[in-house]
N, C-alpha and C positions, 0 to 999 in steps of 0.2 A: 550459298544456296538462296536464290531470289526471296526477298523479304515479301512480295505478293502473294497472300494467304490465299486468294483464289487462283492463282496458277498454281501454286503447292497442291491444292486439293485438286486440280484436273490432273496433277502429274502422279499423284497417290493413286487417283482413279485409272489412270492409264499402266501405272506399274501393277495394280491387283489383276486387271487382264493378262497383262505379261505373266505375272507370276502364276495363276492359274495353269496357262499351259506348259510352262519350263517344268512343273512340279508333276502335272499330268504324265508329260513326256516322259520323267525320270522313273515315277512309279513304273509305268509302262516296260520302260527299257529294263528296270530290273528283275521284272516279272520275266522277261523274255529271257535273260543272262539265267535265271534260274532252270529254263526249260532247253536251252541254247545247249546243243552238243559239240558243233561244228567249231572249232577254234577261230577261223577268220570270221563267222557270224558273229562270235562273243566279241573278237576285237572290235569289230564296226559299230556295236550295241555299246561298247564302254566309251569308243570313242565320242558317240552322240550323247550319253548321258553326262560324260566329263563336261561336253560343251555346254549342254544346257544348265548345270550347275555353275559354270563359269559364266554364262549371261545372267544369270538370275542373281549371283554375288554383285555383277556391276552396276544391275540395275538396284537391287537393294541400297546400296553406298550411294545411289544418286538421290533417293529417296530419304536416305538418313536413316534406315533401319538397320543399324550396326550389328544386332544380335543374329538378325536374319543372314546378314554377308559373314557373318564370324562363322557361322554353320553352312554354309555355302561353300565356303572357303575350306573346311576341315573336309566336307563330302569329296570337293574336287581333288584334294591332295589323297584321299583314299583311291579314288577314280585314278589318278593319275598312275600311282604305286602300282595299282591293280593291271593297268595297261603295260607298264614297264616290267610285269613280272616278279615283282617284290614283293605282292601280299600272294597268299594262298588261298583258293577258294574252298571256302569250308562253309558248314549251315550257320555256324555262329556269324562269318560275315553278312550272311543275308541277313539273317536277326538284327544284327546291331544297324545295318542300313536301312532296313525296313522301320526300326525304331527310329532312325534320325529323319525319314521322310515323313514319317507320323507327327514328330515334335517342328517340324519344319511349317507342314500344314497346319498346325496351332498356332504356331507363333504369326502365320501369315491370316488366321482368321481371329487373331486376337487376343487369344488364350492366354492368359497371365501366369497360368501355371506352367505353360510349355516353356516360358524363360526361365524358370527357376529350375528346370532338369538340365539346362543347357550344359552348364558348366561340366558336370561328368561326364555326359554324352561327348562334348568335344576333347577331352582327355581321351576317352576311349578310340575316339576317331584318330586321334594324334597317335596312339599307341599301335593302332591297325596299318596306319600308312607308312608306320616306320617296320612292318612287317610282323609285328607280334599276332598271335591268334586270339581273336576277340572270345573272352568269356561272357556265360549267358548273362546278361543283366539281375541284379537281386531284387524281387520285387517283394513289397511288404504287404501283408493281406492281414485281415482281421477277421476271426472266424465266428459263425453267427452264435450268438450266445454268450460268447467272451467277454470279458470286461472292457469298456474302455480306456483307454490311457488318462489318467488324471494329469490334470493341468494345477500346479503349482500356483496357491493363492498368492497376491502379490504380498510382499513383506510390508509391516505398518511404517517400515522407514523408508521405504521408496519413495522418490519424490514423483509428486502426480506429474503427467505432462498428457501434452492434447497435440495432434498432428494438426496444423496450420498452412492452407496454400500458401506457396511462396509468391503468390500474386498479390494475398492481402498484406503478406510482410513489405513487400515492396512498395502499396498503395500507402502502408503506414510511415513507412520511410520518406515518402515523398512528400506527403502532409507536413510531416516533423520538420524537413528541411525549408518546407516554404514558410515556417513561423520563422525561420530567421528575418524573412525581410520586414512582416511588421516589427520584428525587434527593431532592425536596425533605421526603418522609417519612424520608431519613437524615439530613437537615438537621435536621428537627424534633427527631428522636431523640435527635441528639449535643447540642442545644439542653436536650432535656429532662434529660439524662445531666448536663450543666453544671451544670442546676440542683439534682439530688438532692446531688451533689457539694459544692456551695457550702453545703446544708440541712446534710450528713452532717460537714462542718468547722465549722459553726458548733455543733454539738449537741458535737463533740469538745471545742471553746474551752469551752463550759459546763461540762462536765465535769472539763476541767482545772482551771478556776477552784476547784471544789470539792474540789480534795486538801488544798490548806493548811487549808481549815476543819476538814477529817476527821482530818487529822495532828493539828493543836491539841486536837482533843478527846480523840484517843486518848490523847495525853500527859497530858492532864487528868484524865481519866477511868481511866486504864488500859486495858490490852488486854481486850479482851472483844466484845461487838458492833461498836463502831465498829471496832475493828481489822479483822473480817471485811470490814465494810463497804466500807472503806479497798481491802483486796486486793479486792473485788468490783469497783471503782471504777478500779484499775489495768487488772484485768483487761479490762473493759470499753474502755477505753481505747487499750488494745493492738489491740483487735480493732475498734474503729473506725479506727486509724492503719491496720493492714490493707486494711480495706474501702476507704479513702480510697485508700491506693495504687492497689487493683487498679480502682477506680471511674474514677481518673485515666488509667490506662493502657487501660482500656475508652472512655473518653471520646476519647483522643487517637487512637485506632484508629477511631473513629466518624467522628471529623470528615476523619481521612486519605482512609477511605472513601469518606466525601461531597465530598471536594474530585475524588478521582480521577473518580467516578461522573458528578459536575455536570460535569468537563470533557470525559471522553467522551462524554457526550450533547452537550453544546454543539459538539463537533467534528463528530459524525454528524449532527446538526439542521443544522448549516450546509451540509455536504455533500449532504442531500438537499435542501436548499430550492435549492440551486445548480440540481438536476438539475431542480427546476421552473421555473427561470427560461424565459421566450421574449421574444424581440423584441418592442416595442410594434407592430412591423408586424401581428402578426397581430391584433391589435384594430383598427389603422386602416386593412388595406389594405381597398379597396372601397368606403370611405365617399365618397370623390370621386364616384365615379359614383351612389351612394345621395342625395348632395346635387342633383347634377345632375338626376336623374330627379323628385326630390322637387319642386323647384323649376319643372321645366317642367309637372308636373302641376298646381299651382297659379298657372299662368301668371308664372313669375317665372325669372330669371335667376342664378344665384349659382353660384361653385365655391370648392372646400376646398383649404385647403394645408393639409399635415401635416407637423411636424418633429420629430426624435427616432424616427423609427422602428426605430433600432437599439438604443434604452435597454431593457434587460431588466427585467420582472417577472416575478413570479409567475403560474403559468397560471392559478389557482384568482380571482386579483384581475382579470385579461384577462377571465374568465368572467363575472365577476361586476358586471365596469363595461360591458357592453354594452347593457344597457337601459337605465344612466343617461345613457351617452355618447348613445345614440340620441333619448332625450328632450330631451338639451339640446340637438341639430342642429335637430331637429324644430324645435323651439322657436326656433332662429334663424329658421329659412326661416318658421314661420308666424307668429311674432311682430314678428319684428325685420328681416329682408330685406324693402324694400318693393317693389312692382311698378315695372318699369323707367320708365314715364312720370313717375311720383313722385320715383323717384330722381334722374331727370333734372331736373326742377324743383328739387331740391336741392342742385343743383351735383355729384351722386354720378355715378359710373358704372352705367350700365345694368345692369351684372352686377356682384353683390351679392359681398361676399367675407366666408369665413369659414374660420377658422384653429384648427388642433387643435395645442398643443404640448406635447410632453413632454421632461421633463428631471429628472434624478436631483438633488435637494436634496444629500443627504449619504448615507452608507452604509446608513442605514436608511429613507428615506423618499424618493418621488418626487411631482413635480408636474406636474398636467396642468392647463392653460389652453386654454378655448374661447372665442373671441371674435369677433365679426361688426362689420359696420359700419352696422348697419341704424338702426331708429329708436329703440332701447334700449327701457328699462321706463319707461311712462308711473305716475310717482309717484302722481300724485292720484287715479287709477283703480284703483291697487293699494290706496291707503288706503280708499276706500269701498269694494273689495271686502272687504278685512280686516274692516271695521266691520260690514257686513253680516253677516260670519261671528261679531261679537260680540266683536272684539279690543280695542275702543275706542278707537282712536287718535288721540290729539289733534291740532288744526288745526296746532297748533306743532310737532309731532314730529320730530326730526333725521331725515333721509333716511334714515341708516343701520337707526333702528329699523322705517322701513316696508319697507326692502327686505327685510328678515327676515321681513316678513308673507308672503313669496313661498314661502316654501319650508313654509309652515302648509295641511294638508288642507283641500279647500274652496274656497280663495280661487282664485279667477280674473277677469281682466279681460274676458273674453271674456262675453256675454250667451246665448250658445248653446253646446250641445256639439259639437265634432267631433273625429275621430279624434286631430288633432292638440292641440288647445286646448280651453276651457271647462269641463273636468271639474276644474279647482282640485286635480289630483291628480300632474300632470309632475313639478314640482319638489318636491312633497312625498315623491314614489317614489323621486327622486334622493337628497333628503339621508336617506330611512330607509336606501336601499343603503350611501352613503358610511358611516352612522354603524356600520352591521353590519360594515364593512371597517375600522373604529376610524380612518378619516379626518376631514377638515374639508372644508367646503363654503362656500366666500364668493362675492359678488357685487360688481361694480362697474358702474356705468350712465352714459353720457350722452345727453342728448336729441339724437336725430338724428346721433348718432356713432356707436352702439352699444352691446354689452354684453359683461362679461368674467365669466366663472366659473371659478374656480380651485379643483381640487381637489388636496388635499396627503393622501395615501395611503403607508401601510405599503409596502416593498419586496416582503415577504413576510407571508404570512398564520399563520406557525406560531405563535405565541405573541405576547402583549401583557403589557406591567406594566397592573398594576392597584394603585389605593389603596383600603386595606382600612378601614372606616368603621363605625361603630356609629349606630345610628339608631332610637329606638323600641322597644329593646330585641333587636333584630337585627342582624345585620353584613352588609353589602354589599359588593361591588368596583365602583369608579367607574374607567372607562380613564384612565389617567394622561395619555394625549394631551391630556384635555379640562382636566386640572387645573390650573389656573394657579398657584394658592398656596393654601397652608392658612395661616389666621391665627388669633389670638385678641384679640376687643376686648371693653371692658366694657358690658354692658347702656346704659350711658347715651349709648354714640354709635350705638344705633340708633334711627331716625327713624321717624316715619310721615308719607307723602306720599301723596295722595290714596287713602287709604285703603288702601296697602300698607306694608309695613315694607320701612327702606331703610338703605343705609350709604354712609359716604363712601370709597371705595377710588381711589389713584392719582388724587387730583383728580376723580374721575367718581361719579356717584351710581348706584349700583346696587340692583335689587332684589333684597330678602331672601326665601328663602323656607324653611319649615322641613321638613328632608326625612320624619321622621317622620311628620308632619300631613298631608305629603302622598300618601303613599304609604299613608294609613288605617291606621295604627299609633298606638299609647300615645304622648301628647305627653312630650317629652323635659322630666326636670324642671329648672328654672332651676337653673344653674349660673355662676359666675362666675371666670374671664370666659368669654365663649360661644365655643364654636368653631366656626370656619367655613371651608369649602371655596368656594374660588372657583373657578368652571368659565367656561371659554372655547371657544365653538363657531363658525365661521365669523366671524359678525359680532356675536354677542350675548356678553355677559358678564355673569354672576348669581352670587349667593352662594348658598348653602345652608347651614343651622345642623343640626350635626351633634353625636351625644352624645360623639364621640371621633375623633380619626385615628388609627388602630391601627399601620399598617405599610403599605410599598410593596415589591411583590413581582410577580415576573415568574409569570405563572398560564396556564395551559392552558385556553382557554374551550370550554365543549361546548355545542351548540345544543339548545334544549328539545323538538326534533321538531316534527312537523307539525300537532299537536295545539295545542301550545302557540305556536306560532310566531310569533303576533301578539297575545301579551299586551302589554298596556300597561305602560311603565316596564323591561321587562326585556328584555336580549339575548340572555341564555343563564346559564349555570352555571358553576362550577370549584369542585375539588376541592383542599381545601389538603393539606400535608403532614401535618397532627393528622388527616386523613378527614374534616373537615367540609366540609359542601356550600355554598357562597356564591353566592347570587343574583349576575349582574353586570347593573346597572343600564345603560338607555339614556338617554345624557344629553340626547339632543335631544328625546325625550319629558318630561321633567323639566323642561327649561327652555320648553319649548311649554306643559305645563302649568301652570308658574309664571307665566307670562306670563297665560295665562286666567284664572288663580287657581283652575284645576278641583280638585273633590276626588272620590274614587272614589264613585260611586253604583251601590247592586247594582241590578242588570236586575230588571225586573218582566216577571210572565210574557206580558204584552204585548208588552213590547218584544223579549223572545226569540221573537215568532211572526214565522214565517215567511211570506211570500206566494207566492198564485199566477202564475206566470208562463206566457202564452202565445208560443209561438215558430212563425213561419211562414217556413218555409225549405224550395226546391224540390230542394235538393241532400240526399243521402240521409246523406252523410259528414257534411255541415257540419251538418247537422239532429241527427243523434247526438250529435256534440261537443258542440254547444250545450246538447243536453238533458243529457248526461253532467257538464258542468263546473257548472250552476245544480243539479241533484239532489245534487253533492258538497256543494255550498253550502247544502243544507238547504231548497231550493224545490221546490214543487210544480210539475211542468211538463206543460203540454199540447202538444202539436205539431201543424200543419196543413202541408201541403205547397204551401201556393199563399195568396196574400191572400185568395181567396173563400172559401174554405175558413175562413182565421182571422175573418172576417167573420162567416160564419154561426156559427161557435162563439162569439164574442162576442155574437150576439143569442139563440141558444139553450141555452147551455148556462151553468156556475158562473159566480159574479163573478170576475174577473181583476183581479190587481194592475199588472200590465204587462204591454206587448206587446214584444217580440225578433223584428226582422222584417227578411229580405233585400229587395233591392231590385228585381232584376232575377228576376220569377216568373212564369210563365203565368197566364193570365187576369186575374188582378189583382196589378199591382205593388206594390211597398212604398209609394211614394209615393201611388197611389190608396187604397191600404188606412188609411194615415195619414189622408188627405184624408176616406174616410167615417167615419172615427172620430170626428174631428173635427167633421163636421156632424151626427153622431148627437147630440141632447141628451142620452142615458142613457151616452154614452161619450165626452165631448168632454173630460173631464179626466183621463182615462186616460194614462199616461206611454206614450209609446213611443218606443223605441231601435232607431233603422236600423244594422243591421250589413251593408256591402256592400264588393264590389270598385271602384266609382265612387268616384275621389278628387279629382276636378277640381272648383275651386270652385264650376263653375256647378249640378253633382250637388248640394254642400252646399248651396248655397242655395237649390236646388230643395226639400232636404228639410227645412230652416227653413220656407219658406213652407207646405210641407204641414202643417208642425205638430208634427214631431219634436223629441222632447226631447233626444234626441242622437245625433251620427253619428258611426258608428265604420268605418275603412277596413280589411277585413282584412288586408291587406298589413302593417299594424303592430299587430294584434289580441294583446292582452294580456289575459289570463283575470281576473288582478287589477284591472286598469282597469276591464272588465266587470262584475265584482263590486261594486267602489266607487261607480259609476255608479248601477248598481239600487237598493243601499242608498241613496242620496242620493236617489234619485228616489220610492221607494216610503215 
């Protein structure tokens, strides 16, 4: 979703107009169904209101009204089953659907009570779509004159609580974090005062050493200029003594204030951190149903089991983990869990098992494990995919090294792109998110036994410890959680293997990269011994040559802003107590670049050129959303209301570099548009991305057969995925 609030407000306004039209059409259609006696008329009406529910669902998802989208999906299921004869027409069915449309109208009008009624309504609609006869909804009434229900008075032992706006908590956390800098500055000032005091003391000692020589000269040559010089020196020594005493007193006061400020800041931060903690259930609730639905959509069976829902985590970490966790769970369903028939042939239960476990490792870190009992990762296919991306995996490479390739962008074992897989982005995005949280990610797999992902993350997101290093004449911070050891070795212990520098470390051969060279900075002058930093991330361990390791300290990392959010090698910046701004390096980017032996290459004008994209979408809201996303990314966008208009524009208008199309559209749908593009000699190589609500395997296969290069389901739509796919295809 674009971050521009003005754009989002305009999108919501567009949605309100479209939603009113869809809802009115469904209400009218349901009324017509009650009065209709003709089977053919009823079929046409059902098809019409089914499409209205489908369109409203897609538009609601585009503006992140997920409860509205969920209710529309349930209505769509009932209308679909009704069309196919699986639902019997009864008065109870009409009563249920009318109530659902009333609830939907309340949701669209912003009635909060409508949202609370939706859970039971969704269950009744789901039952109706399975052919069960709807029962009249029970209603609670209070007769006039009857006593009102009594509300129990709170127990005196109950801890008093208040509700606080999350924004206020975030503001308190930011202000508490900002106090770290004055504390660090106070520490730096105390250190500087200590340095000045040491220099002053040294100066006093030198002058004291001059006194005997001056006295001797005075005795030998008599009173005179040497006598005056001696008196001046004695006065200066007394003055230096006074300055030294005052400076010592000032230094002690500065150190005392630094300790007091650091202690108060630490206590305040701890208290505010605990205010931000939420149980892991906020992240895990709802996932079991999502897994069941996702498996059902793909013709599979799967159950999700969760452990550790009571473990408390930073609310901001929970928010950042939603996408990575969803990526891993979708991977389990699409890549891991087999179809029931295949599982039974392998001696497994027809229903697959997926488990998410949360546990606290120590006072500062938590561990999240996601595992399934599916087919595991195909190591051979992964190696082939990595080689296609230029990774140069040797035939005898160890399994751990090959598994690490799964986290590189663009590496996928699927030949085509769907909403779940084939983009080569899922695990790369997970790794990027985990890196931003200063965590680590590792994977284990066994053929036909399943796969196990392990995430280790900080308990809170306030500050982190960083190792300050110099390289290429500049200073950088590397997350201490990634630093395994700092070592010094002579140049004679550096070897060359397969064109790369390597070292021996704890019985292993590690690739050695020069940090300054990797960042495009001036090479470090040769020095003995060499200073190396050994970094470990997930299953990978590498060594980086640096100019010097300066220190390790707690730092407050600031983001680089939306304009620099995806700058390679950098994850943020921090301000030191001295006032210097130091970039924070992204360890994953460094290690991935070192594996590929990348070098910074300036972009040419041609590389910076953005393409022209044609968007075919019948929903006004979805069309506006896609247009806004693509234009924000710098693309030239032309829109069409259906496939027929899109094909006309392709034949008569300017040259397009890519087509993004919905599937279900009037006149010509997305499948038909793709087939026509592939059949046209002038357009046959044009990339096509289908963005649709149709999620079944049959629909995906039809999209692939038609010639689509990518297939994205709106229920799992992520704009970063779409933009990455487009960048890959153009």
